C-alpha positions in Angstrom: -7.3 -29.0 27.9 -5.4 -30.1 24.9 -7.4 -32.4 22.3 -5.5 -35.8 21.8 -4.6 -36.5 18.2 -6.8 -39.2 16.6 -5.3 -42.6 16.7 -7.3 -43.9 13.7 -5.3 -43.1 10.5 -8.5 -42.3 8.7 -9.7 -39.9 11.4 -6.3 -38.2 11.2 -6.6 -37.8 7.5 -10.1 -36.3 7.9 -8.7 -33.9 10.6 -5.9 -32.9 8.4 -8.4 -32.2 5.4 -10.6 -30.2 7.6 -7.9 -27.9 8.6 -6.5 -27.4 5.0 -7.0 -24.1 3.3 -6.5 -23.2 -0.4 -4.9 -20.1 -1.9 -6.2 -19.6 -5.4 -4.3 -16.9 -7.3 -5.8 -15.4 -10.3 -3.2 -13.7 -12.5 -0.5 -16.1 -11.2 1.8 -15.5 -14.0 1.9 -11.7 -13.7 4.6 -9.5 -12.1 2.9 -8.9 -8.9 2.7 -12.5 -8.0 6.3 -13.2 -8.5 7.6 -10.1 -7.1 5.5 -9.6 -3.9 2.8 -12.1 -3.3 4.8 -15.3 -3.4 7.8 -14.1 -1.4 5.3 -12.8 1.2 3.5 -16.2 1.3 6.9 -18.0 1.6 7.7 -16.0 4.9 4.3 -16.7 6.2 4.6 -20.4 5.6 8.2 -20.4 7.2 6.6 -18.7 10.3 4.3 -21.7 10.8 1.1 -19.7 10.6 -0.4 -21.7 7.7 0.6 -25.3 8.2 -1.7 -27.1 5.7 -2.0 -25.0 2.6 -2.9 -25.9 -0.9 -1.6 -23.4 -3.6 -3.1 -23.2 -7.0 -2.0 -20.6 -9.6 -4.1 -19.7 -12.7 -3.7 -17.3 -15.6 -4.0 -16.8 -19.3 -0.4 -17.7 -20.0 0.0 -21.3 -21.2 2.3 -22.6 -18.4 2.7 -26.1 -17.1 3.0 -27.2 -13.5 6.8 -27.4 -13.7 7.3 -23.8 -14.8 4.9 -22.6 -12.2 6.8 -24.6 -9.5 10.0 -23.0 -10.5 8.4 -19.5 -10.1 7.2 -20.5 -6.6 10.5 -22.1 -5.7 12.5 -19.1 -6.9 10.3 -16.6 -5.0 10.5 -18.8 -1.7 14.2 -19.0 -2.1 14.5 -15.3 -2.5 13.3 -14.9 1.2 15.0 -18.0 2.5 11.8 -19.8 2.9 12.8 -23.4 2.3 11.6 -25.5 5.1 9.6 -28.7 5.2 6.2 -26.8 5.2 7.3 -24.9 2.1 8.5 -28.0 0.4 5.1 -29.6 0.9 3.4 -26.6 -0.8 5.8 -26.5 -3.4 5.5 -30.3 -4.2 1.6 -30.2 -4.4 1.1 -26.7 -6.1 -0.2 -26.8 -9.5 -1.0 -24.3 -12.4 -4.3 -24.2 -14.4 -4.5 -22.2 -17.6 -7.9 -20.5 -17.5 -9.8 -17.4 -18.6 -10.9 -16.2 -15.1 -13.7 -14.3 -16.5 -15.5 -17.4 -17.8 -17.8 -19.3 -15.6 -16.9 -22.6 -16.7 -13.2 -22.0 -16.1 -13.8 -20.7 -12.6 -16.1 -23.7 -11.8 -13.1 -25.9 -12.7 -10.7 -23.8 -10.6 -13.1 -24.0 -7.6 -13.5 -27.7 -7.9 -9.7 -28.3 -7.4 -9.8 -26.3 -4.0 -9.9 -27.9 -0.7 -11.2 -26.5 2.6 -11.9 -22.7 3.0 -10.7 -20.8 -0.2 -8.9 -17.5 -0.3 -9.1 -16.1 -3.9 -6.4 -13.6 -4.6 -7.1 -11.3 -7.6 -3.7 -10.4 -9.0 -5.4 -8.7 -11.9 -6.1 -5.4 -13.4 -9.3 -3.6 -12.1 -11.4 -4.2 -15.1 -10.5 -8.0 -15.3 -11.1 -8.2 -11.4 -14.7 -6.8 -11.9 -15.4 -9.2 -14.8 -14.0 -12.2 -12.8 -16.0 -11.2 -9.7 -19.1 -10.9 -11.9 -18.6 -14.4 -13.2 -18.1 -15.7 -9.7 -21.4 -14.1 -8.5 -23.2 -16.0 -11.3 -21.8 -19.3 -10.1 -21.4 -18.7 -6.5 -18.4 -19.5 -4.1 -17.9 -22.1 -1.4 -18.9 -21.2 2.1 -16.2 -19.3 4.0 -14.5 -17.9 0.9 -12.5 -14.8 1.5 -11.6 -12.5 -1.4 -8.3 -10.6 -1.7 -8.3 -7.7 -4.2 -5.2 -5.6 -5.3 -5.5 -1.8 -5.7 -6.7 0.2 -7.4 -10.3 -0.7 -6.3 -12.0 0.3 -9.5 -11.0 3.0 -11.7 -13.1 5.8 -10.4 -15.7 6.3 -7.5 -18.6 4.9 -9.6 -16.7 1.8 -10.7 -15.6 1.3 -7.0 -19.1 1.5 -5.7 -20.3 -0.9 -8.4 -17.5 -3.3 -7.5 -18.4 -3.2 -3.8 -22.1 -3.8 -4.6 -21.0 -6.9 -6.7 -18.6 -8.2 -3.9 -21.4 -7.9 -1.4 -23.5 -10.5 -3.4 -20.6 -13.0 -3.0 -19.4 -12.7 0.6 -20.0 -10.5 3.6 -17.9 -7.3 3.9 -15.6 -8.7 6.5 -14.5 -11.4 4.2 -13.4 -8.9 1.5 -9.7 -8.0 2.0 -8.9 -5.1 -0.3 -5.0 -5.2 -0.1 -2.8 -2.2 0.6 0.6 -3.5 1.6 1.4 -0.1 3.2 -1.0 -1.3 5.8 1.3 -4.2 7.1 0.8 -4.8 10.7 4.2 -3.5 11.8 3.7 -0.1 10.1 0.2 0.4 11.4 1.1 -0.5 15.0 4.3 1.6 14.8 2.2 4.6 13.9 -0.5 3.9 16.4 2.1 3.2 19.1 4.0 6.4 18.4 0.9 8.5 18.6 -1.2 7.1 21.3 1.3 5.5 23.7 3.5 8.6 24.0 2.2 11.5 25.9 5.0 13.7 24.6 3.8 13.5 21.0 0.0 13.3 21.0 -0.8 16.7 22.8 1.2 18.6 20.1 -0.1 16.8 17.1 -2.9 19.3 16.1 -3.3 22.7 14.4 -2.0 24.7 17.3 1.5 23.3 17.0 1.8 21.7 13.4 2.6 23.8 10.4 2.3 21.2 7.7 2.6 17.4 7.1 4.4 15.7 4.3 3.9 12.2 3.2 6.5 11.4 0.5 7.2 8.2 -1.4 10.0 8.8 -4.0 11.9 6.0 -5.5 14.9 5.7 -7.9 13.2 3.0 -9.9 11.8 3.8 -13.2 9.1 2.0 -15.2 10.6 -1.5 -14.8 8.7 -3.1 -17.4 5.2 -2.2 -15.9 3.9 -0.1 -18.8 0.8 -2.3 -19.2 -0.5 -1.3 -15.8 1.4 1.9 -14.9 0.8 3.8 -18.2 -3.0 3.6 -17.5 -2.7 4.5 -13.8 0.1 6.9 -13.3 1.6 8.0 -9.9 -1.7 9.7 -8.6 -3.7 6.5 -8.9 -1.0 4.1 -8.2 0.4 5.7 -5.0 -1.4 8.7 -3.8 -5.1 7.6 -4.2 -4.2 4.3 -2.4 -1.2 4.1 -0.3 -0.6 7.6 0.7 -4.2 8.3 1.6 -4.0 5.4 4.0 -0.9 6.7 5.7 -2.8 10.1 6.0 -5.8 8.4 7.7 -3.4 6.8 10.3 -1.7 10.0 11.1 -4.9 12.0 11.2 -7.3 9.6 12.9 -8.6 10.1 16.6 -7.6 7.5 19.2 -9.5 4.2 18.8 -10.7 2.7 22.0 -9.3 -0.7 20.9 -7.3 -2.0 18.0 -10.3 -4.2 16.7 -11.0 -4.0 13.1 -14.3 -2.3 13.6 -12.8 0.5 15.6 -9.7 0.9 13.6 -11.4 1.0 10.3 -14.1 3.3 11.6 -11.7 5.9 12.8 -9.8 5.8 9.4 -13.1 6.2 7.5 -14.0 9.2 9.8 -10.8 11.0 8.9 -11.1 10.4 5.1 -14.6 11.6 5.0 -13.2 15.0 6.2 -10.5 15.2 3.6 -10.8 17.7 0.7 -8.4 19.4 -1.6 -6.7 22.5 -0.2 -8.9 25.5 -0.7 -11.0 23.1 -2.9 -8.9 24.2 -5.9 -7.6 21.1 -7.9 -5.4 23.4 -10.1 -3.6 25.2 -7.3 -3.4 22.2 -5.1 -2.0 19.6 -7.5 1.0 19.1 -9.6 2.1 16.4 -12.2 5.3 15.6 -14.0 7.1 12.9 -15.8 10.8 12.1 -16.1 13.0 12.6 -19.1 16.2 10.7 -19.9 18.8 10.8 -17.1 21.3 8.8 -15.0 20.7 7.1 -11.7 23.4 5.4 -9.7 25.5 4.8 -12.9 22.6 3.5 -15.0 20.9 5.3 -17.9 17.2 5.7 -17.9 15.4 6.5 -21.1 12.7 9.1 -21.0 9.4 7.8 -19.7 7.7 8.5 -23.0 10.2 6.4 -24.9 9.9 3.4 -22.5 8.6 0.2 -24.2 4.7 0.0 -24.1 4.3 3.6 -23.1 1.7 5.6 -25.2 3.2 9.2 -24.9 -0.2 10.6 -25.9 -1.8 9.6 -22.6 0.3 12.1 -20.7 0.9 9.8 -17.8 2.6 11.3 -14.9 5.5 9.7 -13.0 5.3 12.3 -10.3 2.2 13.4 -8.5 1.7 15.9 -5.7 -1.5 17.0 -4.1 -2.2 19.2 -1.1 -5.1 18.3 1.1 -6.8 19.5 4.2 -8.4 17.4 7.1 -11.4 19.5 8.0 -11.7 18.3 11.6 -11.3 20.1 15.0 -7.7 18.7 15.3 -6.4 19.5 11.8 -8.3 22.3 10.3 -6.0 24.7 8.5 -2.9 22.3 8.4 -1.8 21.5 4.9 -1.2 17.8 4.0 1.1 17.3 1.1 1.1 13.9 -0.5 4.0 13.2 -3.1 5.1 10.2 -5.0 7.7 10.2 -7.9 9.6 7.7 -10.0 13.2 7.8 -11.1 14.2 10.5 -8.5 17.7 11.0 -7.2 17.2 9.3 -4.0 14.7 6.8 -2.2 12.6 8.7 0.2 9.7 7.0 2.1 8.6 9.0 5.0 6.0 11.0 6.8 7.4 14.4 8.1 5.5 16.5 10.7 6.8 20.0 10.6 6.1 22.0 13.8 5.4 25.7 13.8 8.2 28.1 14.9 8.3 29.0 18.5 6.4 32.2 19.4 9.6 34.0 20.1 13.3 33.1 20.2 15.1 35.3 22.8 17.4 38.0 21.5 21.0 36.7 21.6 20.3 33.3 20.3 21.4 32.9 16.7 21.3 30.2 14.0 17.7 29.3 14.1 17.0 28.4 10.6 15.1 25.0 10.4 11.9 24.1 12.4 11.5 21.2 14.5 10.4 18.0 12.7 9.1 14.6 13.5 10.1 12.0 10.8 8.4 8.6 10.4 10.2 6.5 8.0 8.7 3.6 6.0 11.0 0.7 4.7 13.1 0.7 6.9 10.7 1.8 9.6 12.4 4.3 11.7 11.7 7.5 13.8 13.7 10.7 13.6 13.4 14.0 15.5 15.1 17.1 14.3 15.6 19.6 17.2 17.4 22.9 17.6 19.8 23.0 20.6 22.8 24.9 21.6 25.7 23.4 19.6 29.3 23.0 20.3 31.5 26.1 20.3 29.6 29.2 20.7 26.8 28.5 23.2 24.7 31.2 21.6 24.5 29.5 18.3 21.7 27.0 17.7 22.3 23.9 15.7 19.8 21.3 14.6 20.5 17.8 15.7 19.0 14.6 14.3 17.8 12.0 16.8 17.1 8.5 15.2 15.5 5.3 16.4 14.8 2.2 14.6 11.4 0.4 14.9 13.0 -2.8 14.0 11.9 -5.2 11.3 8.4 -6.7 11.5 7.9 -10.3 11.9 6.7 -10.7 8.4 7.0 -8.7 5.1 3.9 -6.7 4.4 2.4 -9.2 1.9 2.9 -11.9 4.5 1.0 -9.8 7.1 -1.9 -9.1 4.7 -2.1 -12.8 3.7 -2.1 -13.9 7.3 -5.1 -11.5 7.9 -7.0 -13.2 5.1 -6.1 -16.8 6.3 -7.3 -15.9 9.8 -10.4 -14.0 8.8 -9.2 -10.7 10.3 -9.9 -7.7 8.2 -7.9 -5.2 10.4 -5.3 -4.5 7.8 -7.7 -4.4 4.8 -9.4 -1.4 3.3 -13.2 -1.3 3.9 -15.5 -0.8 1.0 -16.6 2.9 1.9 -13.0 3.9 2.5 -12.0 2.8 -1.0 -14.8 5.0 -2.3 -13.8 8.0 -0.3 -10.2 7.7 -1.7 -11.6 8.0 -5.3 -13.8 11.0 -4.1 -10.7 12.9 -2.8 -8.8 12.6 -6.1 -11.7 12.9 -8.5 -11.4 16.6 -9.0 -7.6 16.5 -9.6 -8.2 13.8 -12.2 -10.7 15.8 -14.0 -8.5 18.9 -13.9 -5.6 16.9 -15.3 -7.7 15.4 -18.1 -9.0 18.7 -19.0 -5.4 20.0 -19.3 -5.9 22.7 -16.6 -2.7 21.4 -14.9 0.4 21.3 -17.1 2.4 18.3 -17.3 5.9 19.3 -16.2 9.3 17.4 -16.8 12.2 16.4 -14.6 15.4 14.6 -15.6 15.6 11.0 -14.2 18.1 11.2 -11.4 17.0 14.6 -10.3 14.9 15.6 -7.1 11.9 16.3 -9.3 10.5 19.6 -10.8 12.3 22.7 -9.2 9.1 24.3 -7.8 6.8 22.7 -5.1 3.4 23.4 -3.9 4.5 23.9 -0.3 8.2 24.9 -0.8 11.1 22.5 -1.0 10.9 19.0 0.4 13.9 19.1 2.8 16.0 16.2 3.7 
C-alpha cells in the first residue's frame, strides 16, 4: 500500500529532511574529485537514485563556494547531468576550507551535514589514515558510511592498522573501499559469462587453460599526477588494487547467490590462494619506465623529466607480475598481470589462452595461434578467437575473431560505487581482509625491487613496452 504524502507543510518538510543524505568529500579540490567522482555523482543524480542530496566539499585549498560550484557544474555538464535534481544540488552545495586531520575542523564539517552522512576520502593514504584517526577521537553520526580510495594503506601493516582504526568508527559493512574496476556492470558481466554459460565454465580450469593475461595498458602518460603516482608506481596503482580484483572474479568458485557476503567471501577465498609464480619475486616480476617518445602525434618527455618526478625514486610506469592460484581449479596455470603507461595502444582486457588440442589431424595446416577468450573492459566486450577452415583451400586453418558487446552500463563506475554507499550495499566494495591479502601478494615484489634485485628497464613512449616478456609476447 502506498503511504499518502503528508498534507501538513511542516510534516512534509520533516519527511523531506528525514530522507536527506549528505555526501561530504574530503579532498574536494583534488584531481580525482573533478575527473571521476563528480561526473559519476552527476550521472547517479540524473538517474533519480538519490533525490534529496546535500553535497559538501572540503579541502586545504582556499576556495570559495562559487569556485566549487563551477567545478561541480563543469563535471555534471561533462556527462550531460543537468536536470532539476542536479540543479538543486548545485544550488545548495558549498565548500569549506579545512584541515581534515584536525578534530575541530572535522567537527565543523559534520555539524553542517544533514541526515545519514557518506564521507568520501579523496585523499592520499597517509592523509586518509590521519583523518580517520581524528574522526575516531570525535566520533561520527549514527549511520555514517565511509568511502576510501585505493591504495588502502601503503603496505600490509598499514592496511591492517587502518582497518583496525576504521572498525572503531563504523561496522565493516559501512566501510566502502572503492575500486572502480568493480563497477556493477563489469562484475555482473564476468559472473554472467562464467556461471550462466555451460559452454565456458567446464573448460575454465587447468585441464584446458594454458595461461591467463590481465592487461591494462594506456596511451596516457603522467598527466600531472606526479604528487601521487611518483610515490605509488604502476605496481601499487594498478596491479595491487585493480588487476588483483579482476583476477579474483575470474578465478573464484561459483557463489550460491550474488549477496555481498557470498560474493566477497568467494573473492577472499581465491586471493588467499594467490602467490608469486614459483615463489620467486625476481623471476616472476618486471618493471620499466618510459623514455621520451611520440604517441598519436603528441610528444611525451621521458618520465624522469616530468614535472614533480624524483628520478632517484626509480618509479616504474610499467609493471608485470606472474602469479599462480593454488587451488584445485587453477593449480599450474600462470596468471600474468600487466599495466603500463604511455604505450602504443590502449589495451584493457583479460585474455584466457587455451591449451593446444592434443593432436591436429595430418593434412590440416595453418594452425599457429591457440584459441582465446577475450574479455574487454571499457568498452566491455567479449571476443572469441577460434581456428576454423578458412576460405580457399579447405585444408588450411585460419583464425577468426567473434565479437559481442556487453553494452554500456546504466551508470559509470563511480556512479555505481556511490550508489552502493548511499544504499548501504557493500557488494562492490573491497572487504578489509581482501585489501590486506592484496598487499601480501605484492610485498615480495616490492621488497625485491627496493633491493635492486630486479632491474628498471626502459621503453620509448609510444612503443609496446620492453621487448621481452615474462610469458612471451602479449598478442593482439
